[in-house]
All heavy atoms as atom14 arrays in JSON, in Angstrom:
{
  "sequence": "MPLEAGLVEILACPACHSPLQEEGDELVCGGSGCELAYPVRDGIPVLLVDEARRPA",
  "atom14_mask": [
    [1, 1, 1, 1, 1, 1, 1, 1, 0, 0, 0, 0, 0, 0],
    [1, 1, 1, 1, 1, 1, 1, 0, 0, 0, 0, 0, 0, 0],
    [1, 1, 1, 1, 1, 1, 1, 1, 0, 0, 0, 0, 0, 0],
    [1, 1, 1, 1, 1, 1, 1, 1, 1, 0, 0, 0, 0, 0],
    [1, 1, 1, 1, 1, 0, 0, 0, 0, 0, 0, 0, 0, 0],
    [1, 1, 1, 1, 0, 0, 0, 0, 0, 0, 0, 0, 0, 0],
    [1, 1, 1, 1, 1, 1, 1, 1, 0, 0, 0, 0, 0, 0],
    [1, 1, 1, 1, 1, 1, 1, 0, 0, 0, 0, 0, 0, 0],
    [1, 1, 1, 1, 1, 1, 1, 1, 1, 0, 0, 0, 0, 0],
    [1, 1, 1, 1, 1, 1, 1, 1, 0, 0, 0, 0, 0, 0],
    [1, 1, 1, 1, 1, 1, 1, 1, 0, 0, 0, 0, 0, 0],
    [1, 1, 1, 1, 1, 0, 0, 0, 0, 0, 0, 0, 0, 0],
    [1, 1, 1, 1, 1, 1, 0, 0, 0, 0, 0, 0, 0, 0],
    [1, 1, 1, 1, 1, 1, 1, 0, 0, 0, 0, 0, 0, 0],
    [1, 1, 1, 1, 1, 0, 0, 0, 0, 0, 0, 0, 0, 0],
    [1, 1, 1, 1, 1, 1, 0, 0, 0, 0, 0, 0, 0, 0],
    [1, 1, 1, 1, 1, 1, 1, 1, 1, 1, 0, 0, 0, 0],
    [1, 1, 1, 1, 1, 1, 0, 0, 0, 0, 0, 0, 0, 0],
    [1, 1, 1, 1, 1, 1, 1, 0, 0, 0, 0, 0, 0, 0],
    [1, 1, 1, 1, 1, 1, 1, 1, 0, 0, 0, 0, 0, 0],
    [1, 1, 1, 1, 1, 1, 1, 1, 1, 0, 0, 0, 0, 0],
    [1, 1, 1, 1, 1, 1, 1, 1, 1, 0, 0, 0, 0, 0],
    [1, 1, 1, 1, 1, 1, 1, 1, 1, 0, 0, 0, 0, 0],
    [1, 1, 1, 1, 0, 0, 0, 0, 0, 0, 0, 0, 0, 0],
    [1, 1, 1, 1, 1, 1, 1, 1, 0, 0, 0, 0, 0, 0],
    [1, 1, 1, 1, 1, 1, 1, 1, 1, 0, 0, 0, 0, 0],
    [1, 1, 1, 1, 1, 1, 1, 1, 0, 0, 0, 0, 0, 0],
    [1, 1, 1, 1, 1, 1, 1, 0, 0, 0, 0, 0, 0, 0],
    [1, 1, 1, 1, 1, 1, 0, 0, 0, 0, 0, 0, 0, 0],
    [1, 1, 1, 1, 0, 0, 0, 0, 0, 0, 0, 0, 0, 0],
    [1, 1, 1, 1, 0, 0, 0, 0, 0, 0, 0, 0, 0, 0],
    [1, 1, 1, 1, 1, 1, 0, 0, 0, 0, 0, 0, 0, 0],
    [1, 1, 1, 1, 0, 0, 0, 0, 0, 0, 0, 0, 0, 0],
    [1, 1, 1, 1, 1, 1, 0, 0, 0, 0, 0, 0, 0, 0],
    [1, 1, 1, 1, 1, 1, 1, 1, 1, 0, 0, 0, 0, 0],
    [1, 1, 1, 1, 1, 1, 1, 1, 0, 0, 0, 0, 0, 0],
    [1, 1, 1, 1, 1, 0, 0, 0, 0, 0, 0, 0, 0, 0],
    [1, 1, 1, 1, 1, 1, 1, 1, 1, 1, 1, 1, 0, 0],
    [1, 1, 1, 1, 1, 1, 1, 0, 0, 0, 0, 0, 0, 0],
    [1, 1, 1, 1, 1, 1, 1, 0, 0, 0, 0, 0, 0, 0],
    [1, 1, 1, 1, 1, 1, 1, 1, 1, 1, 1, 0, 0, 0],
    [1, 1, 1, 1, 1, 1, 1, 1, 0, 0, 0, 0, 0, 0],
    [1, 1, 1, 1, 0, 0, 0, 0, 0, 0, 0, 0, 0, 0],
    [1, 1, 1, 1, 1, 1, 1, 1, 0, 0, 0, 0, 0, 0],
    [1, 1, 1, 1, 1, 1, 1, 0, 0, 0, 0, 0, 0, 0],
    [1, 1, 1, 1, 1, 1, 1, 0, 0, 0, 0, 0, 0, 0],
    [1, 1, 1, 1, 1, 1, 1, 1, 0, 0, 0, 0, 0, 0],
    [1, 1, 1, 1, 1, 1, 1, 1, 0, 0, 0, 0, 0, 0],
    [1, 1, 1, 1, 1, 1, 1, 0, 0, 0, 0, 0, 0, 0],
    [1, 1, 1, 1, 1, 1, 1, 1, 0, 0, 0, 0, 0, 0],
    [1, 1, 1, 1, 1, 1, 1, 1, 1, 0, 0, 0, 0, 0],
    [1, 1, 1, 1, 1, 0, 0, 0, 0, 0, 0, 0, 0, 0],
    [1, 1, 1, 1, 1, 1, 1, 1, 1, 1, 1, 0, 0, 0],
    [1, 1, 1, 1, 1, 1, 1, 1, 1, 1, 1, 0, 0, 0],
    [1, 1, 1, 1, 1, 1, 1, 0, 0, 0, 0, 0, 0, 0],
    [1, 1, 1, 1, 1, 0, 0, 0, 0, 0, 0, 0, 0, 0]
  ],
  "atom14_positions": [
    [[-2.31, -90.91, 34.31], [-1.35, -91.43, 33.38], [-1.99, -91.43, 31.99], [-3.0, -92.07, 31.76], [-0.96, -92.85, 33.78], [-0.11, -93.55, 32.75], [0.17, -95.32, 33.07], [1.01, -95.27, 34.6], [0.0, 0.0, 0.0], [0.0, 0.0, 0.0], [0.0, 0.0, 0.0], [0.0, 0.0, 0.0], [0.0, 0.0, 0.0], [0.0, 0.0, 0.0]],
    [[-1.42, -90.7, 31.04], [-1.99, -90.65, 29.69], [-1.83, -91.99, 28.97], [-0.84, -92.7, 29.13], [-1.21, -89.55, 28.99], [-0.06, -89.22, 29.87], [-0.29, -89.83, 31.21], [0.0, 0.0, 0.0], [0.0, 0.0, 0.0], [0.0, 0.0, 0.0], [0.0, 0.0, 0.0], [0.0, 0.0, 0.0], [0.0, 0.0, 0.0], [0.0, 0.0, 0.0]],
    [[-2.83, -92.32, 28.17], [-2.78, -93.54, 27.37], [-2.01, -93.29, 26.09], [-1.88, -92.15, 25.64], [-4.21, -93.98, 27.03], [-5.09, -94.34, 28.22], [-6.51, -94.58, 27.74], [-4.57, -95.58, 28.92], [0.0, 0.0, 0.0], [0.0, 0.0, 0.0], [0.0, 0.0, 0.0], [0.0, 0.0, 0.0], [0.0, 0.0, 0.0], [0.0, 0.0, 0.0]],
    [[-1.53, -94.36, 25.49], [-0.84, -94.23, 24.21], [-1.82, -93.74, 23.15], [-2.98, -94.17, 23.11], [-0.26, -95.57, 23.78], [0.86, -96.06, 24.65], [1.43, -97.36, 24.16], [1.43, -97.6, 22.94], [1.86, -98.14, 25.01], [0.0, 0.0, 0.0], [0.0, 0.0, 0.0], [0.0, 0.0, 0.0], [0.0, 0.0, 0.0], [0.0, 0.0, 0.0]],
    [[-1.36, -92.87, 22.28], [-2.22, -92.29, 21.24], [-2.81, -93.37, 20.35], [-3.98, -93.31, 19.97], [-1.45, -91.28, 20.42], [0.0, 0.0, 0.0], [0.0, 0.0, 0.0], [0.0, 0.0, 0.0], [0.0, 0.0, 0.0], [0.0, 0.0, 0.0], [0.0, 0.0, 0.0], [0.0, 0.0, 0.0], [0.0, 0.0, 0.0], [0.0, 0.0, 0.0]],
    [[-2.03, -94.37, 20.0], [-2.52, -95.44, 19.14], [-3.63, -96.23, 19.77], [-4.56, -96.69, 19.1], [0.0, 0.0, 0.0], [0.0, 0.0, 0.0], [0.0, 0.0, 0.0], [0.0, 0.0, 0.0], [0.0, 0.0, 0.0], [0.0, 0.0, 0.0], [0.0, 0.0, 0.0], [0.0, 0.0, 0.0], [0.0, 0.0, 0.0], [0.0, 0.0, 0.0]],
    [[-3.59, -96.38, 21.09], [-4.64, -97.12, 21.8], [-5.95, -96.35, 21.78], [-7.0, -96.9, 21.5], [-4.21, -97.41, 23.23], [-5.23, -98.1, 24.12], [-5.57, -99.49, 23.56], [-4.73, -98.22, 25.54], [0.0, 0.0, 0.0], [0.0, 0.0, 0.0], [0.0, 0.0, 0.0], [0.0, 0.0, 0.0], [0.0, 0.0, 0.0], [0.0, 0.0, 0.0]],
    [[-5.89, -95.06, 22.06], [-7.09, -94.24, 22.1], [-7.76, -94.22, 20.72], [-8.99, -94.22, 20.63], [-6.77, -92.81, 22.58], [-8.0, -91.92, 22.51], [-6.23, -92.84, 24.0], [0.0, 0.0, 0.0], [0.0, 0.0, 0.0], [0.0, 0.0, 0.0], [0.0, 0.0, 0.0], [0.0, 0.0, 0.0], [0.0, 0.0, 0.0], [0.0, 0.0, 0.0]],
    [[-6.98, -94.25, 19.67], [-7.53, -94.21, 18.31], [-8.37, -95.44, 17.97], [-9.3, -95.35, 17.18], [-6.41, -94.06, 17.28], [-5.75, -92.7, 17.31], [-4.58, -92.62, 16.34], [-4.41, -93.52, 15.51], [-3.84, -91.62, 16.43], [0.0, 0.0, 0.0], [0.0, 0.0, 0.0], [0.0, 0.0, 0.0], [0.0, 0.0, 0.0], [0.0, 0.0, 0.0]],
    [[-8.06, -96.59, 18.56], [-8.78, -97.81, 18.2], [-9.91, -98.15, 19.17], [-10.72, -99.03, 18.88], [-7.84, -99.03, 18.06], [-7.16, -99.34, 19.4], [-6.83, -98.8, 16.96], [-6.4, -100.64, 19.41], [0.0, 0.0, 0.0], [0.0, 0.0, 0.0], [0.0, 0.0, 0.0], [0.0, 0.0, 0.0], [0.0, 0.0, 0.0], [0.0, 0.0, 0.0]],
    [[-10.0, -97.45, 20.3], [-11.05, -97.74, 21.28], [-12.36, -97.09, 20.85], [-12.39, -96.01, 20.27], [-10.66, -97.22, 22.65], [-9.49, -97.92, 23.32], [-9.18, -97.26, 24.66], [-9.79, -99.4, 23.52], [0.0, 0.0, 0.0], [0.0, 0.0, 0.0], [0.0, 0.0, 0.0], [0.0, 0.0, 0.0], [0.0, 0.0, 0.0], [0.0, 0.0, 0.0]],
    [[-13.47, -97.78, 21.16], [-14.81, -97.26, 20.87], [-15.7, -97.48, 22.07], [-15.48, -98.37, 22.88], [-15.38, -97.96, 19.64], [0.0, 0.0, 0.0], [0.0, 0.0, 0.0], [0.0, 0.0, 0.0], [0.0, 0.0, 0.0], [0.0, 0.0, 0.0], [0.0, 0.0, 0.0], [0.0, 0.0, 0.0], [0.0, 0.0, 0.0], [0.0, 0.0, 0.0]],
    [[-16.73, -96.67, 22.16], [-17.7, -96.79, 23.25], [-18.44, -98.12, 23.13], [-18.97, -98.44, 22.06], [-18.7, -95.63, 23.15], [-20.04, -95.72, 24.36], [0.0, 0.0, 0.0], [0.0, 0.0, 0.0], [0.0, 0.0, 0.0], [0.0, 0.0, 0.0], [0.0, 0.0, 0.0], [0.0, 0.0, 0.0], [0.0, 0.0, 0.0], [0.0, 0.0, 0.0]],
    [[-18.47, -98.91, 24.19], [-19.18, -100.18, 24.12], [-20.69, -100.03, 23.98], [-21.36, -100.94, 23.51], [-18.85, -100.87, 25.45], [-17.99, -99.96, 26.21], [-17.78, -98.7, 25.45], [0.0, 0.0, 0.0], [0.0, 0.0, 0.0], [0.0, 0.0, 0.0], [0.0, 0.0, 0.0], [0.0, 0.0, 0.0], [0.0, 0.0, 0.0], [0.0, 0.0, 0.0]],
    [[-21.24, -98.87, 24.35], [-22.69, -98.67, 24.27], [-23.15, -98.28, 22.87], [-24.13, -98.82, 22.36], [-23.12, -97.61, 25.28], [0.0, 0.0, 0.0], [0.0, 0.0, 0.0], [0.0, 0.0, 0.0], [0.0, 0.0, 0.0], [0.0, 0.0, 0.0], [0.0, 0.0, 0.0], [0.0, 0.0, 0.0], [0.0, 0.0, 0.0], [0.0, 0.0, 0.0]],
    [[-22.43, -97.34, 22.22], [-22.9, -96.84, 20.92], [-21.87, -96.97, 19.8], [-22.15, -96.61, 18.67], [-23.33, -95.38, 21.05], [-21.97, -94.22, 21.28], [0.0, 0.0, 0.0], [0.0, 0.0, 0.0], [0.0, 0.0, 0.0], [0.0, 0.0, 0.0], [0.0, 0.0, 0.0], [0.0, 0.0, 0.0], [0.0, 0.0, 0.0], [0.0, 0.0, 0.0]],
    [[-20.67, -97.43, 20.12], [-19.58, -97.68, 19.16], [-18.98, -96.41, 18.55], [-18.31, -96.49, 17.52], [-20.03, -98.64, 18.06], [-20.64, -99.89, 18.61], [-19.91, -100.85, 19.26], [-21.93, -100.32, 18.65], [-20.71, -101.82, 19.65], [-21.95, -101.52, 19.31], [0.0, 0.0, 0.0], [0.0, 0.0, 0.0], [0.0, 0.0, 0.0], [0.0, 0.0, 0.0]],
    [[-19.2, -95.27, 19.17], [-18.57, -94.02, 18.72], [-17.15, -93.94, 19.26], [-16.82, -94.59, 20.25], [-19.37, -92.82, 19.23], [-20.65, -92.79, 18.65], [0.0, 0.0, 0.0], [0.0, 0.0, 0.0], [0.0, 0.0, 0.0], [0.0, 0.0, 0.0], [0.0, 0.0, 0.0], [0.0, 0.0, 0.0], [0.0, 0.0, 0.0], [0.0, 0.0, 0.0]],
    [[-16.31, -93.11, 18.64], [-14.93, -92.95, 19.14], [-14.9, -92.34, 20.53], [-15.79, -91.59, 20.92], [-14.3, -91.99, 18.13], [-15.21, -91.93, 16.97], [-16.56, -92.34, 17.44], [0.0, 0.0, 0.0], [0.0, 0.0, 0.0], [0.0, 0.0, 0.0], [0.0, 0.0, 0.0], [0.0, 0.0, 0.0], [0.0, 0.0, 0.0], [0.0, 0.0, 0.0]],
    [[-13.85, -92.67, 21.28], [-13.64, -92.13, 22.62], [-12.55, -91.08, 22.58], [-11.62, -91.16, 21.77], [-13.26, -93.26, 23.59], [-14.32, -94.31, 23.83], [-13.74, -95.47, 24.64], [-15.52, -93.72, 24.55], [0.0, 0.0, 0.0], [0.0, 0.0, 0.0], [0.0, 0.0, 0.0], [0.0, 0.0, 0.0], [0.0, 0.0, 0.0], [0.0, 0.0, 0.0]],
    [[-12.66, -90.1, 23.47], [-11.67, -89.04, 23.58], [-11.16, -89.0, 25.0], [-11.94, -89.09, 25.95], [-12.3, -87.69, 23.22], [-12.88, -87.67, 21.84], [-13.86, -86.51, 21.65], [-14.07, -85.71, 22.55], [-14.45, -86.44, 20.48], [0.0, 0.0, 0.0], [0.0, 0.0, 0.0], [0.0, 0.0, 0.0], [0.0, 0.0, 0.0], [0.0, 0.0, 0.0]],
    [[-9.85, -88.86, 25.15], [-9.25, -88.83, 26.48], [-9.42, -87.45, 27.09], [-9.06, -86.44, 26.49], [-7.77, -89.18, 26.37], [-7.12, -89.45, 27.69], [-5.72, -90.01, 27.55], [-5.16, -89.98, 26.44], [-5.18, -90.46, 28.56], [0.0, 0.0, 0.0], [0.0, 0.0, 0.0], [0.0, 0.0, 0.0], [0.0, 0.0, 0.0], [0.0, 0.0, 0.0]],
    [[-10.01, -87.42, 28.29], [-10.19, -86.16, 29.03], [-9.84, -86.42, 30.49], [-10.62, -86.98, 31.24], [-11.63, -85.67, 28.92], [-12.02, -85.23, 27.53], [-13.44, -84.68, 27.44], [-14.06, -84.43, 28.5], [-13.92, -84.52, 26.32], [0.0, 0.0, 0.0], [0.0, 0.0, 0.0], [0.0, 0.0, 0.0], [0.0, 0.0, 0.0], [0.0, 0.0, 0.0]],
    [[-8.65, -86.02, 30.88], [-8.18, -86.26, 32.24], [-8.02, -87.74, 32.51], [-7.33, -88.44, 31.78], [0.0, 0.0, 0.0], [0.0, 0.0, 0.0], [0.0, 0.0, 0.0], [0.0, 0.0, 0.0], [0.0, 0.0, 0.0], [0.0, 0.0, 0.0], [0.0, 0.0, 0.0], [0.0, 0.0, 0.0], [0.0, 0.0, 0.0], [0.0, 0.0, 0.0]],
    [[-8.68, -88.23, 33.56], [-8.6, -89.64, 33.93], [-9.79, -90.43, 33.4], [-10.17, -91.46, 33.96], [-8.55, -89.79, 35.46], [-7.23, -89.3, 36.03], [-6.25, -89.26, 35.27], [-7.19, -88.96, 37.21], [0.0, 0.0, 0.0], [0.0, 0.0, 0.0], [0.0, 0.0, 0.0], [0.0, 0.0, 0.0], [0.0, 0.0, 0.0], [0.0, 0.0, 0.0]],
    [[-10.39, -89.95, 32.32], [-11.55, -90.62, 31.74], [-11.44, -90.67, 30.22], [-10.73, -89.89, 29.61], [-12.84, -89.87, 32.08], [-13.18, -89.82, 33.55], [-14.46, -89.07, 33.81], [-14.71, -88.04, 33.16], [-15.21, -89.52, 34.68], [0.0, 0.0, 0.0], [0.0, 0.0, 0.0], [0.0, 0.0, 0.0], [0.0, 0.0, 0.0], [0.0, 0.0, 0.0]],
    [[-12.19, -91.6, 29.64], [-12.39, -91.65, 28.21], [-13.86, -91.31, 27.98], [-14.75, -92.0, 28.48], [-12.08, -93.05, 27.65], [-10.62, -93.46, 27.7], [-10.47, -94.91, 27.27], [-9.78, -92.57, 26.81], [0.0, 0.0, 0.0], [0.0, 0.0, 0.0], [0.0, 0.0, 0.0], [0.0, 0.0, 0.0], [0.0, 0.0, 0.0], [0.0, 0.0, 0.0]],
    [[-14.11, -90.24, 27.25], [-15.46, -89.74, 27.06], [-15.93, -90.06, 25.65], [-15.22, -89.84, 24.67], [-15.52, -88.22, 27.32], [-16.92, -87.68, 27.1], [-15.03, -87.91, 28.72], [0.0, 0.0, 0.0], [0.0, 0.0, 0.0], [0.0, 0.0, 0.0], [0.0, 0.0, 0.0], [0.0, 0.0, 0.0], [0.0, 0.0, 0.0], [0.0, 0.0, 0.0]],
    [[-17.16, -90.57, 25.56], [-17.75, -90.91, 24.27], [-18.09, -89.64, 23.51], [-18.67, -88.71, 24.08], [-19.01, -91.75, 24.49], [-19.84, -92.17, 22.95], [0.0, 0.0, 0.0], [0.0, 0.0, 0.0], [0.0, 0.0, 0.0], [0.0, 0.0, 0.0], [0.0, 0.0, 0.0], [0.0, 0.0, 0.0], [0.0, 0.0, 0.0], [0.0, 0.0, 0.0]],
    [[-17.75, -89.61, 22.24], [-18.04, -88.45, 21.41], [-19.36, -88.56, 20.67], [-19.72, -87.67, 19.92], [0.0, 0.0, 0.0], [0.0, 0.0, 0.0], [0.0, 0.0, 0.0], [0.0, 0.0, 0.0], [0.0, 0.0, 0.0], [0.0, 0.0, 0.0], [0.0, 0.0, 0.0], [0.0, 0.0, 0.0], [0.0, 0.0, 0.0], [0.0, 0.0, 0.0]],
    [[-20.1, -89.63, 20.88], [-21.37, -89.82, 20.19], [-22.45, -88.89, 20.72], [-22.54, -88.63, 21.91], [0.0, 0.0, 0.0], [0.0, 0.0, 0.0], [0.0, 0.0, 0.0], [0.0, 0.0, 0.0], [0.0, 0.0, 0.0], [0.0, 0.0, 0.0], [0.0, 0.0, 0.0], [0.0, 0.0, 0.0], [0.0, 0.0, 0.0], [0.0, 0.0, 0.0]],
    [[-23.27, -88.38, 19.81], [-24.35, -87.5, 20.23], [-25.4, -88.29, 20.99], [-25.82, -89.36, 20.58], [-24.98, -86.82, 19.02], [-25.53, -87.79, 18.16], [0.0, 0.0, 0.0], [0.0, 0.0, 0.0], [0.0, 0.0, 0.0], [0.0, 0.0, 0.0], [0.0, 0.0, 0.0], [0.0, 0.0, 0.0], [0.0, 0.0, 0.0], [0.0, 0.0, 0.0]],
    [[-25.76, -87.78, 22.15], [-26.76, -88.43, 22.97], [-26.21, -89.46, 23.94], [-26.87, -89.82, 24.89], [0.0, 0.0, 0.0], [0.0, 0.0, 0.0], [0.0, 0.0, 0.0], [0.0, 0.0, 0.0], [0.0, 0.0, 0.0], [0.0, 0.0, 0.0], [0.0, 0.0, 0.0], [0.0, 0.0, 0.0], [0.0, 0.0, 0.0], [0.0, 0.0, 0.0]],
    [[-25.02, -89.95, 23.74], [-24.44, -90.97, 24.62], [-23.62, -90.3, 25.71], [-24.0, -90.29, 26.87], [-23.58, -91.95, 23.83], [-22.9, -93.29, 24.82], [0.0, 0.0, 0.0], [0.0, 0.0, 0.0], [0.0, 0.0, 0.0], [0.0, 0.0, 0.0], [0.0, 0.0, 0.0], [0.0, 0.0, 0.0], [0.0, 0.0, 0.0], [0.0, 0.0, 0.0]],
    [[-22.49, -89.76, 25.36], [-21.61, -88.98, 26.24], [-21.24, -89.67, 27.55], [-21.01, -89.03, 28.56], [-22.22, -87.61, 26.52], [-22.43, -86.78, 25.28], [-23.14, -85.48, 25.54], [-23.53, -85.21, 26.7], [-23.31, -84.72, 24.59], [0.0, 0.0, 0.0], [0.0, 0.0, 0.0], [0.0, 0.0, 0.0], [0.0, 0.0, 0.0], [0.0, 0.0, 0.0]],
    [[-21.17, -91.0, 27.56], [-20.72, -91.72, 28.75], [-19.24, -91.47, 28.97], [-18.48, -91.29, 28.01], [-20.98, -93.22, 28.6], [-22.43, -93.67, 28.59], [-22.51, -95.16, 28.29], [-23.11, -93.35, 29.89], [0.0, 0.0, 0.0], [0.0, 0.0, 0.0], [0.0, 0.0, 0.0], [0.0, 0.0, 0.0], [0.0, 0.0, 0.0], [0.0, 0.0, 0.0]],
    [[-18.8, -91.46, 30.21], [-17.39, -91.25, 30.56], [-16.9, -92.49, 31.28], [-17.41, -92.86, 32.33], [-17.23, -90.02, 31.43], [0.0, 0.0, 0.0], [0.0, 0.0, 0.0], [0.0, 0.0, 0.0], [0.0, 0.0, 0.0], [0.0, 0.0, 0.0], [0.0, 0.0, 0.0], [0.0, 0.0, 0.0], [0.0, 0.0, 0.0], [0.0, 0.0, 0.0]],
    [[-15.9, -93.15, 30.71], [-15.35, -94.39, 31.25], [-14.07, -94.09, 32.02], [-13.21, -93.35, 31.54], [-15.06, -95.38, 30.12], [-16.3, -95.75, 29.36], [-16.67, -95.05, 28.22], [-17.11, -96.79, 29.79], [-17.82, -95.39, 27.53], [-18.26, -97.13, 29.1], [-18.61, -96.42, 27.97], [-19.77, -96.75, 27.3], [0.0, 0.0, 0.0], [0.0, 0.0, 0.0]],
    [[-13.91, -94.65, 33.21], [-12.71, -94.38, 34.01], [-11.47, -95.09, 33.45], [-11.59, -96.11, 32.78], [-13.07, -94.93, 35.39], [-14.06, -96.01, 35.12], [-14.83, -95.56, 33.9], [0.0, 0.0, 0.0], [0.0, 0.0, 0.0], [0.0, 0.0, 0.0], [0.0, 0.0, 0.0], [0.0, 0.0, 0.0], [0.0, 0.0, 0.0], [0.0, 0.0, 0.0]],
    [[-10.33, -94.51, 33.75], [-9.04, -95.14, 33.46], [-8.38, -95.35, 34.82], [-8.09, -94.39, 35.52], [-8.16, -94.27, 32.54], [-6.8, -94.93, 32.32], [-8.85, -94.01, 31.22], [0.0, 0.0, 0.0], [0.0, 0.0, 0.0], [0.0, 0.0, 0.0], [0.0, 0.0, 0.0], [0.0, 0.0, 0.0], [0.0, 0.0, 0.0], [0.0, 0.0, 0.0]],
    [[-8.17, -96.61, 35.18], [-7.59, -96.94, 36.49], [-6.24, -97.6, 36.3], [-6.14, -98.62, 35.62], [-8.53, -97.87, 37.26], [-9.84, -97.24, 37.6], [-10.69, -98.13, 38.47], [-12.0, -97.54, 38.66], [-13.14, -98.17, 38.42], [-13.16, -99.42, 38.03], [-14.29, -97.54, 38.61], [0.0, 0.0, 0.0], [0.0, 0.0, 0.0], [0.0, 0.0, 0.0]],
    [[-5.22, -97.0, 36.88], [-3.84, -97.51, 36.78], [-3.42, -97.69, 35.33], [-2.75, -98.66, 34.98], [-3.7, -98.83, 37.55], [-3.96, -98.67, 39.04], [-3.55, -97.61, 39.58], [-4.55, -99.57, 39.65], [0.0, 0.0, 0.0], [0.0, 0.0, 0.0], [0.0, 0.0, 0.0], [0.0, 0.0, 0.0], [0.0, 0.0, 0.0], [0.0, 0.0, 0.0]],
    [[-3.85, -96.78, 34.47], [-3.48, -96.82, 33.06], [-4.28, -97.81, 32.23], [-3.97, -98.03, 31.06], [0.0, 0.0, 0.0], [0.0, 0.0, 0.0], [0.0, 0.0, 0.0], [0.0, 0.0, 0.0], [0.0, 0.0, 0.0], [0.0, 0.0, 0.0], [0.0, 0.0, 0.0], [0.0, 0.0, 0.0], [0.0, 0.0, 0.0], [0.0, 0.0, 0.0]],
    [[-5.34, -98.39, 32.81], [-6.15, -99.38, 32.1], [-7.56, -98.84, 31.94], [-8.24, -98.55, 32.93], [-6.19, -100.72, 32.87], [-4.77, -101.25, 33.04], [-7.08, -101.73, 32.17], [-4.66, -102.41, 33.99], [0.0, 0.0, 0.0], [0.0, 0.0, 0.0], [0.0, 0.0, 0.0], [0.0, 0.0, 0.0], [0.0, 0.0, 0.0], [0.0, 0.0, 0.0]],
    [[-8.05, -98.68, 30.7], [-9.42, -98.22, 30.49], [-10.42, -99.27, 30.95], [-10.3, -100.45, 30.62], [-9.52, -98.02, 28.97], [-8.14, -98.15, 28.44], [-7.33, -98.86, 29.45], [0.0, 0.0, 0.0], [0.0, 0.0, 0.0], [0.0, 0.0, 0.0], [0.0, 0.0, 0.0], [0.0, 0.0, 0.0], [0.0, 0.0, 0.0], [0.0, 0.0, 0.0]],
    [[-11.41, -98.84, 31.72], [-12.47, -99.74, 32.19], [-13.69, -99.46, 31.31], [-14.47, -98.55, 31.57], [-12.79, -99.49, 33.68], [-13.88, -100.44, 34.15], [-11.54, -99.65, 34.52], [0.0, 0.0, 0.0], [0.0, 0.0, 0.0], [0.0, 0.0, 0.0], [0.0, 0.0, 0.0], [0.0, 0.0, 0.0], [0.0, 0.0, 0.0], [0.0, 0.0, 0.0]],
    [[-13.84, -100.24, 30.26], [-14.89, -100.0, 29.27], [-16.13, -100.85, 29.56], [-16.6, -101.61, 28.72], [-14.36, -100.25, 27.86], [-13.2, -99.35, 27.44], [-12.72, -99.71, 26.05], [-13.6, -97.89, 27.53], [0.0, 0.0, 0.0], [0.0, 0.0, 0.0], [0.0, 0.0, 0.0], [0.0, 0.0, 0.0], [0.0, 0.0, 0.0], [0.0, 0.0, 0.0]],
    [[-16.66, -100.69, 30.75], [-17.88, -101.37, 31.16], [-18.97, -100.31, 31.33], [-18.77, -99.32, 32.04], [-17.68, -102.11, 32.48], [-16.61, -103.2, 32.48], [-16.37, -103.7, 33.9], [-17.04, -104.34, 31.58], [0.0, 0.0, 0.0], [0.0, 0.0, 0.0], [0.0, 0.0, 0.0], [0.0, 0.0, 0.0], [0.0, 0.0, 0.0], [0.0, 0.0, 0.0]],
    [[-20.1, -100.51, 30.67], [-21.18, -99.53, 30.74], [-21.62, -99.32, 32.19], [-21.94, -98.2, 32.59], [-22.36, -99.96, 29.85], [-23.53, -99.01, 29.98], [-21.91, -100.04, 28.39], [0.0, 0.0, 0.0], [0.0, 0.0, 0.0], [0.0, 0.0, 0.0], [0.0, 0.0, 0.0], [0.0, 0.0, 0.0], [0.0, 0.0, 0.0], [0.0, 0.0, 0.0]],
    [[-21.61, -100.36, 32.99], [-22.0, -100.24, 34.4], [-21.05, -99.38, 35.21], [-21.42, -98.84, 36.25], [-22.1, -101.62, 35.05], [-23.24, -102.44, 34.5], [-24.18, -101.84, 33.92], [-23.22, -103.67, 34.64], [0.0, 0.0, 0.0], [0.0, 0.0, 0.0], [0.0, 0.0, 0.0], [0.0, 0.0, 0.0], [0.0, 0.0, 0.0], [0.0, 0.0, 0.0]],
    [[-19.8, -99.25, 34.77], [-18.8, -98.44, 35.47], [-18.74, -97.0, 34.95], [-18.07, -96.16, 35.53], [-17.41, -99.07, 35.3], [-17.25, -100.41, 35.99], [-17.09, -100.29, 37.49], [-16.49, -99.3, 37.95], [-17.59, -101.17, 38.19], [0.0, 0.0, 0.0], [0.0, 0.0, 0.0], [0.0, 0.0, 0.0], [0.0, 0.0, 0.0], [0.0, 0.0, 0.0]],
    [[-19.43, -96.72, 33.84], [-19.36, -95.41, 33.22], [-20.14, -94.36, 34.0], [-21.15, -94.68, 34.63], [-19.89, -95.48, 31.79], [0.0, 0.0, 0.0], [0.0, 0.0, 0.0], [0.0, 0.0, 0.0], [0.0, 0.0, 0.0], [0.0, 0.0, 0.0], [0.0, 0.0, 0.0], [0.0, 0.0, 0.0], [0.0, 0.0, 0.0], [0.0, 0.0, 0.0]],
    [[-19.66, -93.14, 33.93], [-20.34, -92.0, 34.54], [-21.28, -91.42, 33.49], [-20.92, -91.2, 32.35], [-19.32, -90.95, 34.98], [-19.94, -89.71, 35.62], [-18.87, -88.71, 36.04], [-17.98, -88.32, 34.97], [-18.26, -87.42, 34.03], [-19.43, -86.82, 34.0], [-17.37, -87.12, 33.11], [0.0, 0.0, 0.0], [0.0, 0.0, 0.0], [0.0, 0.0, 0.0]],
    [[-22.51, -91.22, 33.89], [-23.52, -90.64, 32.99], [-23.31, -89.13, 32.89], [-22.83, -88.51, 33.84], [-24.93, -90.91, 33.51], [-25.2, -92.37, 33.76], [-25.68, -93.04, 32.53], [-25.9, -94.48, 32.83], [-25.88, -95.4, 31.92], [-25.67, -95.07, 30.69], [-26.07, -96.65, 32.23], [0.0, 0.0, 0.0], [0.0, 0.0, 0.0], [0.0, 0.0, 0.0]],
    [[-23.69, -88.52, 31.77], [-23.54, -87.05, 31.66], [-24.44, -86.34, 32.66], [-25.52, -86.82, 32.99], [-23.96, -86.75, 30.22], [-24.68, -87.94, 29.74], [-24.25, -89.1, 30.57], [0.0, 0.0, 0.0], [0.0, 0.0, 0.0], [0.0, 0.0, 0.0], [0.0, 0.0, 0.0], [0.0, 0.0, 0.0], [0.0, 0.0, 0.0], [0.0, 0.0, 0.0]],
    [[-23.96, -85.2, 33.14], [-24.71, -84.44, 34.15], [-25.87, -83.7, 33.53], [-26.01, -83.43, 32.42], [-23.79, -83.45, 34.82], [0.0, 0.0, 0.0], [0.0, 0.0, 0.0], [0.0, 0.0, 0.0], [0.0, 0.0, 0.0], [0.0, 0.0, 0.0], [0.0, 0.0, 0.0], [0.0, 0.0, 0.0], [0.0, 0.0, 0.0], [0.0, 0.0, 0.0]]
  ]
}
């Protein structure tokens, strides 16, 4: 389920405070060196560093 555009614009990575970009069912950090991917469950972003997927 896609998030509202206005919501994605105001969200930031909790780890490095860089903007997030929606990619499929995740919000991916655009910050260099961070690149954490946060899940979106039932249309709700889970912005917890412990829940984030690390870059491969």
